Backbone as CSV, one residue per row, in Angstrom:
resi,resn,N_x,N_y,N_z,CA_x,CA_y,CA_z,C_x,C_y,C_z
1,MET,0.254,103.828,163.070,1.447,104.326,162.434,1.352,104.066,160.932
2,THR,1.656,105.049,160.137,1.626,104.875,158.691,3.036,104.643,158.169
3,TYR,3.125,104.373,156.890,4.423,104.127,156.249,5.375,105.295,156.469
4,GLU,4.859,106.526,156.332,5.724,107.703,156.455,6.150,107.975,157.894
5,GLU,5.360,107.526,158.888,5.625,107.860,160.282,6.598,106.916,160.980
6,ARG,6.871,105.762,160.424,7.687,104.772,161.107,9.022,104.577,160.406
7,PRO,10.016,104.098,161.134,11.301,103.824,160.496,11.164,102.664,159.520
8,ASP,11.914,102.716,158.432,11.852,101.654,157.432,12.754,100.510,157.879
9,ASP,12.141,99.536,158.544,12.918,98.423,159.058,12.640,97.114,158.317
10,MET,11.888,97.147,157.248,11.627,95.928,156.482,12.901,95.421,155.817
11,GLN,13.760,96.328,155.404,15.051,95.950,154.816,15.875,95.181,155.852
12,GLU,15.884,95.665,157.071,16.620,94.997,158.139,15.995,93.642,158.481
13,LEU,14.667,93.565,158.466,13.977,92.301,158.753,14.361,91.226,157.731
14,VAL,14.288,91.558,156.450,14.640,90.594,155.401,16.112,90.217,155.509
15,THR,16.962,91.170,155.822,18.395,90.892,155.987,18.624,89.877,157.097
16,GLU,17.984,90.068,158.235,18.186,89.167,159.367,17.618,87.775,159.100
17,ILE,16.472,87.687,158.446,15.911,86.384,158.098,16.862,85.652,157.154
18,ALA,17.339,86.347,156.133,18.243,85.721,155.164,19.551,85.291,155.828
19,ARG,20.096,86.117,156.700,21.357,85.766,157.375,21.200,84.517,158.234
20,ALA,20.020,84.320,158.807,19.774,83.134,159.633,19.691,81.863,158.783
21,LEU,19.383,82.011,157.500,19.188,80.852,156.627,20.439,80.394,155.891
22,VAL,21.370,81.289,155.642,22.484,81.003,154.732,23.755,80.581,155.461
23,ASP,24.698,80.038,154.683,26.005,79.656,155.226,26.985,80.829,155.235
24,GLU,26.771,81.807,154.348,27.645,82.980,154.272,26.845,84.244,154.593
25,PRO,26.590,84.513,155.873,25.745,85.663,156.232,26.338,87.016,155.848
26,ASN,27.659,87.092,155.731,28.275,88.369,155.354,28.034,88.728,153.893
27,ALA,27.600,87.766,153.089,27.344,88.014,151.665,25.912,88.483,151.408
28,VAL,25.081,88.534,152.453,23.681,88.945,152.289,23.608,90.454,152.087
29,ILE,22.946,90.862,151.013,22.735,92.280,150.719,21.264,92.469,150.376
30,VAL,20.618,93.408,151.037,19.228,93.745,150.723,19.190,95.213,150.345
31,GLU,18.756,95.464,149.129,18.645,96.823,148.610,17.167,97.186,148.558
32,ALA,16.813,98.335,149.102,15.424,98.795,149.070,15.271,99.851,147.983
33,VAL,14.360,99.592,147.052,14.044,100.551,146.000,12.667,101.119,146.336
34,LYS,12.662,102.347,146.848,11.425,102.958,147.326,10.749,103.736,146.207
35,ARG,9.452,103.515,146.103,8.608,104.238,145.158,7.385,104.713,145.937
36,PRO,6.652,105.671,145.408,5.474,106.143,146.151,4.449,105.037,146.420
37,GLU,4.267,104.120,145.467,3.226,103.104,145.625,3.729,101.802,146.249
38,ASN,5.036,101.545,146.225,5.565,100.313,146.813,7.056,100.435,147.085
39,THR,7.575,99.437,147.781,9.003,99.315,148.017,9.413,97.920,147.593
40,VAL,10.404,97.840,146.703,10.922,96.556,146.250,12.183,96.267,147.042
41,LEU,12.219,95.114,147.697,13.399,94.683,148.429,14.120,93.656,147.564
42,ARG,15.340,93.973,147.180,16.137,93.097,146.316,17.168,92.374,147.166
43,LEU,17.003,91.073,147.268,17.863,90.244,148.108,18.913,89.557,147.255
44,ARG,20.183,89.738,147.652,21.299,89.049,147.004,22.033,88.243,148.071
45,VAL,22.362,86.998,147.730,23.139,86.144,148.624,24.250,85.497,147.794
46,ALA,25.146,84.791,148.472,26.207,84.071,147.772,25.563,83.046,146.837
47,PRO,26.176,82.800,145.684,25.598,81.836,144.734,25.281,80.473,145.347
48,SER,26.079,80.024,146.285,25.836,78.730,146.915,24.658,78.746,147.887
49,ASP,24.182,79.937,148.260,23.099,80.066,149.232,21.743,80.391,148.622
50,VAL,21.677,80.563,147.317,20.412,80.953,146.679,19.313,79.936,146.978
51,GLY,19.649,78.661,146.894,18.656,77.625,147.162,18.124,77.656,148.585
52,LYS,18.942,78.103,149.514,18.517,78.153,150.910,17.467,79.237,151.148
53,VAL,17.570,80.367,150.451,16.578,81.427,150.652,15.330,81.207,149.791
54,ILE,15.450,80.387,148.757,14.269,80.056,147.953,13.527,78.886,148.592
55,GLY,14.248,77.865,149.031,13.640,76.716,149.685,13.064,75.729,148.694
56,LYS,12.662,74.582,149.201,12.061,73.557,148.350,10.739,74.065,147.804
57,GLN,10.613,73.991,146.494,9.427,74.458,145.779,9.089,75.915,146.108
58,GLY,10.100,76.694,146.500,9.906,78.115,146.766,9.218,78.434,148.075
59,ARG,9.155,77.477,148.980,8.405,77.683,150.230,9.014,78.755,151.127
60,THR,10.330,78.788,151.228,10.970,79.785,152.096,10.751,81.183,151.546
61,ALA,10.943,81.353,150.242,10.712,82.663,149.618,9.247,83.066,149.772
62,ARG,8.340,82.124,149.580,6.907,82.410,149.716,6.579,82.846,151.148
63,SER,7.230,82.221,152.131,7.005,82.593,153.528,7.481,84.015,153.820
64,MET,8.642,84.370,153.280,9.128,85.743,153.470,8.179,86.742,152.809
65,ARG,7.664,86.388,151.637,6.717,87.270,150.942,5.402,87.377,151.707
66,THR,4.999,86.314,152.386,3.782,86.356,153.202,3.945,87.337,154.353
67,ILE,5.103,87.304,154.994,5.379,88.255,156.082,5.326,89.680,155.554
68,LEU,5.960,89.922,154.406,5.938,91.266,153.815,4.520,91.669,153.431
69,GLY,3.709,90.716,152.997,2.317,91.013,152.661,1.519,91.451,153.881
70,ALA,1.773,90.812,155.022,1.092,91.195,156.254,1.486,92.606,156.678
71,VAL,2.758,92.918,156.553,3.235,94.264,156.880,2.636,95.285,155.907
72,SER,2.529,94.889,154.644,1.942,95.776,153.632,0.516,96.172,154.014
73,MET,-0.243,95.202,154.507,-1.624,95.479,154.911,-1.653,96.439,156.103
74,LYS,-0.776,96.225,157.062,-0.764,97.054,158.266,-0.402,98.504,157.954
75,TYR,0.631,98.689,157.118,1.129,100.035,156.844,0.555,100.661,155.578
76,HIS,-0.325,99.938,154.882,-0.923,100.454,153.652,0.149,100.894,152.653
77,HIS,1.184,100.093,152.587,2.289,100.336,151.651,2.790,98.977,151.213
78,ARG,2.800,98.714,149.934,3.145,97.386,149.410,4.654,97.156,149.415
79,TYR,5.048,95.996,149.935,6.435,95.545,149.896,6.500,94.305,149.022
80,THR,7.476,94.242,148.136,7.699,93.042,147.334,9.143,92.601,147.510
81,LEU,9.366,91.315,147.303,10.696,90.748,147.466,11.156,90.134,146.155
82,ASP,12.302,90.563,145.681,12.961,89.960,144.520,14.236,89.300,145.019
83,ILE,14.406,88.032,144.673,15.628,87.316,145.010,16.470,87.276,143.745
84,LEU,17.622,87.899,143.800,18.493,87.996,142.632,19.606,86.984,142.747
85,GLU,19.925,86.361,141.619,21.033,85.424,141.591,21.883,85.678,140.361
86,GLU,23.107,85.226,140.417,24.014,85.396,139.287,24.068,84.098,138.503
87,ASP,23.987,84.230,137.174,24.184,83.032,136.359,25.676,82.868,136.091
88,LYS,26.048,81.933,135.256,27.465,81.626,135.031,28.259,82.790,134.445
89,GLN,27.596,83.698,133.715,28.294,84.848,133.144,28.313,86.039,134.103
90,GLY,27.736,85.882,135.299,27.733,86.957,136.274,26.595,87.927,136.098
91,ILE,25.606,87.577,135.298,24.462,88.458,135.048,23.420,88.222,136.133
92,GLN,22.833,89.298,136.625,21.802,89.185,137.635,20.496,88.743,137.008
93,VAL,19.887,87.727,137.582,18.629,87.203,137.086,17.614,87.272,138.211
94,GLN,16.460,87.875,137.960,15.436,87.939,138.990,14.776,86.601,139.150
95,ASN,14.607,86.198,140.392,13.954,84.930,140.667,12.632,85.212,141.345
96,GLY,11.580,85.137,140.608,10.225,85.202,141.142,9.871,86.473,141.862
97,ALA,9.151,87.324,141.230,8.629,88.517,141.886,7.166,88.256,142.194
98,ALA,6.764,88.576,143.399,5.357,88.407,143.749,4.921,89.515,144.669
């Protein structure tokens, strides 16, 4: 199955993983920005839950990116994960793109 032949369920996968990790699962939003060469998944959670999806020394975020990397190899379509957080002024700040 190629990227074009299968349903795009990576957005749902990241959503479910994030909801399992956070205290406010209803605040989890995953936006998929599709491009011909890749798909960027932008994850937003409640400000109090950002640390939970990043993890100690970024281990949780790195693990989610590893899963997306494995899927990227299988479907020959690159997936990346951006974790967005709000600073004190409400501005979105990207946290580690890989």
